[in-house]
C-alpha positions as CSV (number, residue, x, y, z in Angstrom):
1,X,130.1,-72.6,-177.5
2,X,133.3,-71.2,-179.2
3,X,135.9,-71.4,-176.4
4,X,135.8,-75.3,-174.8
5,X,138.2,-75.4,-172.5
6,X,136.9,-71.8,-171.5
7,X,134.4,-73.6,-171.2
8,X,135.3,-76.0,-168.7
9,X,137.8,-74.4,-166.4
10,X,134.6,-72.4,-165.2
11,X,132.4,-74.8,-165.0
12,X,135.4,-76.0,-162.3
13,X,134.9,-71.8,-160.9
14,X,131.6,-71.8,-160.6
15,X,131.4,-76.0,-158.9
16,X,134.6,-74.9,-156.3
17,X,133.1,-71.7,-155.9
18,X,129.8,-73.5,-155.2
19,X,131.0,-76.2,-152.8
20,X,130.5,-79.2,-155.4
21,X,131.8,-82.0,-154.5
22,X,131.3,-83.6,-158.0
23,X,130.7,-81.4,-161.7
24,X,130.1,-82.4,-164.4
25,X,131.5,-81.7,-168.5
26,X,131.3,-82.2,-171.7
27,X,134.2,-85.0,-172.7
28,X,137.0,-84.1,-175.2
29,X,139.8,-85.2,-175.2
30,X,141.6,-82.7,-175.0
31,X,139.3,-82.0,-172.1
32,X,139.9,-84.9,-170.6
33,X,143.9,-84.9,-170.9
34,X,143.5,-81.4,-169.5
35,X,141.9,-83.7,-166.1
36,X,144.2,-86.3,-165.5
37,X,147.5,-83.6,-165.3
38,X,145.5,-81.7,-162.2
39,X,145.0,-85.3,-161.4
40,X,148.2,-85.9,-161.0
41,X,149.3,-82.4,-159.4
42,X,147.2,-82.7,-156.8
43,X,144.2,-80.6,-157.4
44,X,141.3,-82.4,-157.7
45,X,141.0,-85.6,-155.9
46,X,139.1,-88.3,-159.1
47,X,137.7,-88.4,-161.7
48,X,136.0,-90.8,-164.3
49,X,135.2,-90.6,-168.1
50,X,132.2,-92.2,-168.7
51,X,130.9,-92.8,-171.9
52,X,127.0,-92.2,-173.2
53,X,125.1,-90.1,-176.2
54,X,128.5,-88.8,-179.2
55,X,130.2,-87.1,-176.9
56,X,130.5,-88.7,-172.9
57,X,131.1,-87.0,-170.1
58,X,134.1,-86.2,-167.1
59,X,132.8,-86.5,-163.9
60,X,135.1,-84.6,-161.9
61,X,135.9,-85.0,-158.3
62,X,136.5,-81.7,-156.0
63,X,139.5,-81.8,-153.6
64,X,139.0,-79.8,-149.8
65,X,141.1,-79.5,-147.0
66,X,138.4,-81.0,-144.2
67,X,138.9,-78.7,-141.6
68,X,139.2,-75.5,-143.4
69,X,136.5,-76.8,-145.8
70,X,138.9,-74.9,-148.8
71,X,139.3,-76.5,-152.6
72,X,142.5,-77.4,-153.0
73,X,142.8,-74.7,-156.4
74,X,143.0,-72.0,-155.9
75,X,142.8,-70.2,-159.2
76,X,142.3,-71.8,-163.4
77,X,143.1,-68.8,-166.3
78,X,142.5,-68.9,-169.2
79,X,145.7,-67.5,-170.9
80,X,144.9,-68.4,-174.7
81,X,141.6,-67.8,-176.4
82,X,140.7,-68.4,-179.8
83,X,140.8,-65.0,-180.5
84,X,144.6,-64.4,-179.2
85,X,146.6,-68.0,-179.2
86,X,149.8,-67.1,-176.9
87,X,152.9,-69.5,-177.6
88,X,156.2,-69.7,-176.0
89,X,158.8,-71.9,-176.6
90,X,161.4,-74.0,-173.8
91,X,163.1,-71.2,-172.8
92,X,160.2,-68.9,-171.8
93,X,158.3,-70.6,-170.4
94,X,155.4,-69.3,-167.9
95,X,156.2,-69.1,-163.5
96,X,153.0,-69.8,-162.1
97,X,153.4,-67.8,-158.4
98,X,157.7,-68.2,-159.4
99,X,157.1,-71.8,-159.1
100,X,154.1,-72.7,-157.1
101,X,151.4,-73.0,-159.9
102,X,151.5,-75.1,-163.0
103,X,151.3,-73.8,-166.5
104,X,149.1,-76.4,-169.0
105,X,150.9,-76.2,-172.8
106,X,149.6,-78.1,-175.5
107,X,152.5,-79.4,-177.0
108,X,152.8,-81.8,-180.6
109,X,153.6,-84.2,-178.4
110,X,150.7,-83.7,-176.3
111,X,149.7,-81.8,-173.4
112,X,151.5,-81.3,-170.7
113,X,152.5,-79.4,-168.1
114,X,155.1,-76.3,-168.2
115,X,157.9,-78.0,-166.5
116,X,157.4,-81.8,-167.9
117,X,157.7,-78.8,-171.7
118,X,161.3,-77.7,-170.2
119,X,162.8,-80.6,-169.8
120,X,161.3,-82.5,-173.2
121,X,163.1,-79.3,-174.4
122,X,159.7,-78.4,-176.6
123,X,157.1,-75.1,-176.8
124,X,153.5,-74.5,-177.2
125,X,150.4,-73.2,-177.1
126,X,149.7,-72.0,-173.1
127,X,146.6,-74.0,-172.4
128,X,146.2,-71.6,-168.4
129,X,147.6,-71.3,-165.6
130,X,145.9,-73.3,-162.3
131,X,147.0,-72.5,-158.9
């Protein structure tokens, strides 16, 4: 596997389209940080880090609307890839759906959303868009 973040996003996307309640993904520190951001912003219901084996897994409980059975995540889009990295400064932060979605940025001070990075005036690598 050459792009673990794309694999993480694809597993989430596939679980959403299959209407699964829980999805398991292999753990890494970057994936844990992305999961924490998704939970803090209300895109997932809950998560749990399971330490089994050398790598461990992340169990993610997906969030659905109870009436319409629609998921909270409409789209997960990978931006920066191993073949083409996308970087941005704090002045040129991307706006996802005119501010309704979030861009997850990997900065020198950790993984954060586009709004948090702009507040702290730091740029970084644009990992993905979520809305």
